[in-house]
N, C-alpha and C positions, 0 to 999 in steps of 0.2 A: 504493500500500500504506500509506503514512504517513497519507494522508487518512482511510482506513478505520480505521487505528489510533486516530486522534485523535477522529473524529466518530461512530464506531460502537462499541457496547458488546459485550462478550462475551456478554451476555444475549440478544442477538438471533441466536441460533443456529438452524441449519436441521437437522432430523433427516432422515437418509437412510441406509437399510440398517443401522439400528441405531447409526449414528455421529452425533456432534454436529459440525457444521461451523460454527464461529464465523467471523465476518468475516475476522479475521486469518489463520485457517487457509485459508480459500478463496483469499484474495488471495495468500498465500504460495505455495500450490500453483500457482496460475495464473502467478505471476511466475517460478517455477522452470521451469515448462514453456516459458515464453516464452524464457528465456535459453538453455535447452538446445536448443530448436528452431532458434534463430538462431545457435547456436554461439558464444555470448558467454562461456561458462564452460569453462575448460580444467582438467580434473582432473589433468593431467600437470604443471601449473604451480602447484599449490597451495603456499602459503606455509607456513612451519613453524608459525605461529600457527593457520592453518587446520587443519593436521593435528592439533595438540594439542587444538583445540576438538572436532574429530570424535572423537578418542580419548576425551576426557573424557565427552562425552554418550553415546557408544555404550557405553562401559564401565559408567557408572552405570545405563544402561537395562538392560544384560544382568544386572547384579547384582539390580536390582529385579524382573526377569522370573523369577528363580529363587525368589522369595518366594511362598509359596502364597496369601497374602492380598492380593496386588497385582492390580489390574485390568490385565491384560497389553495389551489393546487400547488402553487409555488411555495407557499408558506408551509404546507404539510410536507412537501419534499425536503425543504431545508431542515425541518424538525427531524425527519428521518435521517438526513445526512449526519446531523450531530449525534443522534442516538446510536446509529450504526457504527460510526467511527470510534466514538468514545468507549462504548461497551466492548467493541472488538479489542481495542488496545488494553482495556482493563483485564480482559480474559487472557490475552497473549503475554503480557508483561507480569511475571509472577515473582521475580526475585531480583536482587541487585546484580547478580551475575548475568542474568538475561538482559538487563539494561546495559551493562558493560559490553556485552556481545553486540548489541545493536549499535552502540556508539562507535565501536571499532569498525564495524561494517560501514556505518554512515560516513566516517572520516574518509574511507576509500571512495565512496560514492561521490563525495564532494570534489575529488581530484579532477575528473573529466568535466564536471559542472563548472568549476572555476576556469578551466581552460576555455570553455565555450564563452564564458563571460569576458575573458581576455580578448577573444576574437571580436565580440560585440563592441568592446571598448575601443579597440584599435581600428576596426573597419566600419563601425556604426551600422552593422548588419546583425540582426538577432537571428541566430541559427535556429532558435526554438520556434521561429515563424513557420517552420515546416510541420510543426505539430499544433498549429493554431494559435501560437502566442502573438501578441501585438507587434506589428511592424513599426509602430510609432517611435520616433526618436525623441527622447526627453533630454533636455539640456539645462544645465545651470551655469550661466556664463558661457565659457568656451568649452566646458567639460561635459561629456555625455553622462547621463544617469542610466545605467544599465537596468534592464527589466528581467532578463533571463526568461524563465517560464511563467513569471507572475505578471499581474496587470498593473502594478505600480512599483516604482523603484523602492519606496519605503518598505513594502512587503518583502522584497528581495533582501534588502539590508537587514531586516528584522530576523531573517533566518540566521545570519552570522552573529548578530548581536545577542540573540536568545540562546543559541547553542554554545557560544563561547564559554560560559561558566562550566558547562558539562565537560568540555574537553580539558579545561584547567584541572578539574578533579581527576580526570583520567591521567593527565601528565604528572600528577603528584604520586602516582603508583608506579613502583619500579618496573613491574612487568608490563605495564601499558604506557610507559612514558613516551616512546617514540610516536605511537599512534595518537596519543593525546596532544602532543606538540604539533603534529601534522594537522589535526582537526582544528586546533586553536589558530594556527597560522592561516588556514583556509578561511576560517570564519572572519578573521580580520580583513582578508582580501575581499570577501563578499561585501562587507560593510563599505570598504573603499570603492568598489565598483558601483555600488548603488548611488554614491555621491549625494546622500540624503542626510539632512540634519537630524531627523527623528531617530534613525538607526544609530547615528553617531552618539546621540544622547543616551540611548538605551545601552550601547556598548560601554559608555562611561559609567553607567549604573552597575553593569556587570563587573567592571574593573573595581569599582568602589566596594561592591559586595565582597569580593575576594580580598580586598585590602583590609577589610574588617575581620578577617579570619583570626588574627591574634587576640581580638577581644570578643571572640564568639561566645564565651561563657558569661559575658557581661552585657548581653543584648537588652536586658530590661533597663539598665542604666542608659544605654544608647537611645532606646525608644523615648524615655523620659526627656533626655537632652534634646532630641529632635523636636518633640512637641513644644518644649520650652523655647527653642530657637525659632520655630515657626510662629509661636505666639508673640515673641518680641518683634519679629519681622512684620507681622500683621499690624502691630501698634505703631511702628515707625514708618511704614510705607504709606505713601499718599494713595496709591492705587491698591485694589484688593490683592491678596497674596497670590492669587492664581495668575497674575500678570508677571510672575517670575518666569513663566514659560516664554513670554515675549523677550525678557531680558536674556534668557539662556540661548534663544535662537540667534541673538546677535553674535554669539560665539560659534555655535555649531551650524548656523544656517537654518533655513526652513521658514515656515509660516507661523512663527510663534505668536504673533499678534492675533491671527485668526483663531488659534486654539484658546488663547486667553479670553478673547471677546466672546467666543462661543459659550464658555462657562458663564460669563457675565450675563449674556442675553438669555440663556436658559434659566438662570436663577430668577431673572426679572419676569420671565413668562411662566413661572412654575405653577401659577394658578390655572393655566390652560392645560397642563399635561400631568399634574401630580396624581390624578385618579386612575385614568386608563390610557395615558400616553397622548400622543398627538400625531396625526398623519404628517409625513414629511412635506407635503404640498402646503401645509399651513405654516411652515417655517420660512416661507418665501420672503417675508419682510424682515427677517433677522439680520440679513446682510444686504449690501447693495448689489450683490451678485448671487446667482442661483446655479444649481447643477441641472443641466438640461435634461438628464435622464429622469430625475425625480421632480423637478420643478420647485425644489426646496433648497434649504441651506446645505452646505457641505458639512455634514456631521462627522467631525474628526475626533470623536471622543467616545470610547466604548461605553462608559458609564452613562453619558447622556443618551446614547443610542438605545440602551436598555430602558431608560426612562421614557423615551418617546414611544417605545414599543409597548411597555406595560405599566407606566407610571412609577411612582416612588416605591411601590412594593417590589417591582422588578429590580430596582437598584439595591434595595435592602437585601433581597435574596442573593444578589451578586456579592455584596459585602459579607454576608454570612458564609458563603462558599469560600471566599478568600480567608476569612477569619479561621474557619475550620482547617483549611489547608496549612496555614502557618502554625496553628495550634498542634496539629498532628506532627508536623515537622519538629516542633519543639519537644514534644514527648518522645519521639523516636530518637532525636539527638541525645536527650537525657539518658535514654536507655543504653545506647551504644557507648556513651562516655563511661558508664558504670560497668562495662563489660570488657575485660581484657581482650577477649577473642574478637570482639566487634569493633575495636578501636579504629581499625583501618577503614571502616565504613562511614566515618564521620564526614569525610570530605565529599563523598557522593551525595549525602543528604544535604550538606551545606550548599552544594552546587544546585540542587533542586530548588532550594530556598532563594538563592541568588537569581536563578532563571525566572522564578515566579515574581520576584521584585522587578526584574527587567520587563516582564510582560505588563505589570501594573503601570510602570512608567511609560511604556509604549502606548497604553490605552488613553493616556492624556493627550495624545496627538494623532491617533488613528483608530479607525474601527477595522476589525479583522474581517476580510472577505476573501473571495477567491479560494484557492486551495490552502492558504495559510492557516485556516481554521483547523485543518488536520494536524498541523504541527503543534498548535496550542493545545489541542485535546490530547495529543500524544504526551506532552509534558505533564499535563494534569493527571492523566491516567498513570504515568510512571510514578509521579509523586505519591498518589494515593496507594498504589500497589506496593511500593517499597516501604512506605511508612507502615502499612498494614502488615507487611512481612516481619518487620522488626518488632512491632507491638505484639504480634502473636507468638514470637519466639520465646521460649522459656527463659526466665531470668537465670543468670549464672549463680551457682551455689559454691560456696567456699568451705573447705573442710581441711583439717590437719590430720594427715595419715602418717604415722611413724615419724613425726617431727618434720615432715616435708609438707610444704604448702601446695595444695592441688586445686586447680580450677576445674570444676565439673560443670559441663553445660549439656543441654539436651541435644539429641542427635540431629534435630532440625537444622542447627547452626553449623554442624560439622559436615553435612551433606548437602550443600547448596547446589541447586540444579544448574547444570551447564548446558541444558537443552536450549538451542537457539530460540529466540523470542518469536520468530516467525513474522515480525512486523515489517519485513522488507517485501 
């Protein structure tokens, strides 16, 4: 599925019975059928994050279905896309070793992909046009913004920015160091080829996340300091604090003012969308310009996008999902720190947390569309599965036997599966 996401474009769709079947949709449905037939997915053992995700997307879809101007078939298809992809990944990724196996394969998959981007950058010709990708040339000044197989340079750059922390974790492990370094370098190159301010900002978040590794046991102090810092900024700044996005874009490039003003105008119009959202066509007065395809504002914020789809409740559900994700990461990290045999797993869990923080920062400047949703759901599924794996593992027991200190752990931890994840 991930190979199809990376090397096939959504433009290469197949028409059948009036429906568009893009590569990721076909692969998602086939993967879901596979895991259901083989009994690899248990609905009775869904995690709380799984349930929140299902409620979030089903709720927003139901709200959209009651709007008279919505394409109901399209909304149901998009719901099925999310459910098929996420549930498939949850069933296929079952242990840290399976996730490592995937990352090592993914690093190799990026090698020819980056070569194709280099051709696009030097010749201004996108070779992915042969599989339905856009032939449009995006420029920033005199430099090209590569698209690859995606429909926007920021989505391409986000691939490198969000996978970078994973490969840093891999590079810290002696047995996987070379593959991790390869993946990290390729991720940096992808960010560079995209020539986009958003992915550069997300990459900086990923670097900052790993820079905080030495203070990983003092994150509560960091969170309090961050809240205090933002509170002081809010008091001393003349503009609202979300206009920091505009200030940041002066360094990284991009449309920071648009992102800041979008938050501002959404808050001022909250009385129109807080209950059941708002059709995009009714946001046409928010900016002096509109998106031709929707007739409304350019919604470059994932949180606001959920609000327009399902009101404040949708945003609250999204925040609950993120809170549970960080909470589970914290509990899993605490458990591996207290276990001698699991000490080497701390870096992998930390990388998942850094990647989640990178996604959150990205959502302040873009909404996920195209096949990039597959990669976001892959990260979330890996986070849930790996945290669940460690939380279910038996706690280590210490005993003194003939004056020797022995660490006794359950067989689950000593026999980690090396079966390929099957996510390729």
